[in-house]
N, C-alpha and C positions, 0 to 999 in steps of 0.2 A: 496582479490579481485585482479584481474589483472589490468595492466595499459592500457589495450586495450581501445580505444575510438571510439565512433560513436555518432551521434546526439542522438540516442535513449538511449544508455548507459549513456550519459551525463545527459539526462532528468531524468533517474532513480536515478542517483547519487544526483541530485538536489531534487528529491522526498524524498529520504532517509534523506537528511539534513533537509528538511522542516518538515518531520515527527518527527525527533529527537528534533527539536526546537518548536514543536507544532505550526507551522506556517500555519494556515488554508488557508490563501490567497495564500501562496506559493505552498501548495499542490494542490489546485484547479487549479492554473496556469499551472501545468504540464499536465493537461488534456485538450483534445479538448473540445469546448463548450458543446457538447452533450456526453462527456465522461461518462462512467458508471463504477460503482463499484459493484461487486458481493461479498457480505459478508456473512459468515456463520451465523452471528447473525442478520443482517438486510436485507438480501436478495439483490435484484437488485435495485440500486438507481443511480440517477445522482450523479456524484462526487461533484457537487456544493451543494447537499443536504447531502451527506454522511459525508463529513469532518466537517461541523459545528456540526452535531450530535455526531461525535466522540469527538470533543472538549468539548461538554457538559458533556460527561461521564468521561473525563480525566482531570488530573491536571498536568501530566508530562509523557513524553515518553523518554526512552533511547534506541536508536537503535544501535546495534552492527552488522554491515555488516559482513557476512561470505563469500558470493560469488555472482557473477552475471553470468547468462548464457544467451546467445543470439542466435537466429536463424532467418532465413528468411523463411516465409511461402510460399512455391512454388506456391500454387494455387492463391494467391492474391498478391504476392510480398511484403506483409507486414512483419514487423519485430515483433518478440516476444522476450521479455526479462523476465527472472525469477530472482527475488532477494530473496536470502536466507539470513535470518538475525535473530538475537535474539532480542526480544522485551521485555523490562522491562517497563511495563505499570503501572503507578500510577493512580488509579482511584480517583474521586472527594472525596471519603470518606477516602483517604489516604492509602488504601490497595494497595500493590504492587503485580502484577501478572507477572511472567516471563515465556516466552515460545518461541520456535523457530517456524518460519513460512516461507512460500514461497508466495510471491505476484507475480502473473503472469500478465505481461503487454502486451497488444496487441496494435500495432501501424498500422494505415492505411499506404499503400504504399506511400513513400515519405514524411511522416509526422514525426515530432519529438515530437508531443504531444500525450498523451496516449488516445486511443480510449476506452479501457476497461481494468479494473484490476480485477482479480479474486484472492481472498484471500484464502489461503489454510493452515489450521492448525487443530489439533485435538481439537474440542470444548468441548468434554465431561469433561475433568478435569477443564477447565475454568468455564463452566456453574455450575458445582458442587461447585466450590470455590467462585465465585463471584455473581452468579445468573444473572438475566437479568438487566444489568446496563443501558440499553437503554429505559426501560419502562418509 
């Protein structure tokens, strides 16, 4: 990761630290009050609902950041940041699942809190390996 800084990049760095430490309150705090998460497993949810559900399915997360990418959306003047990282996810049953993913974060113009996060990864191998851990 580069040493470039902006309020939005700093928010994503805090997000990754909170995800690594399984800090549900810290994760939710990086989002706007109406911030949303679009998850391959759970669909579209409020961040305040998504992260407690993730905590219920997890016992530990190890996040290894690979890179951050940022851009400004010309039409809205909002910022978009993509975080590429390795996720070593320990489920409640002790099973460890490792995969790389990209989380794409959208920020409203002038805001340093996440408006929307889209999670991108290949779910096929994970679903075959772990089943639906959110049921």
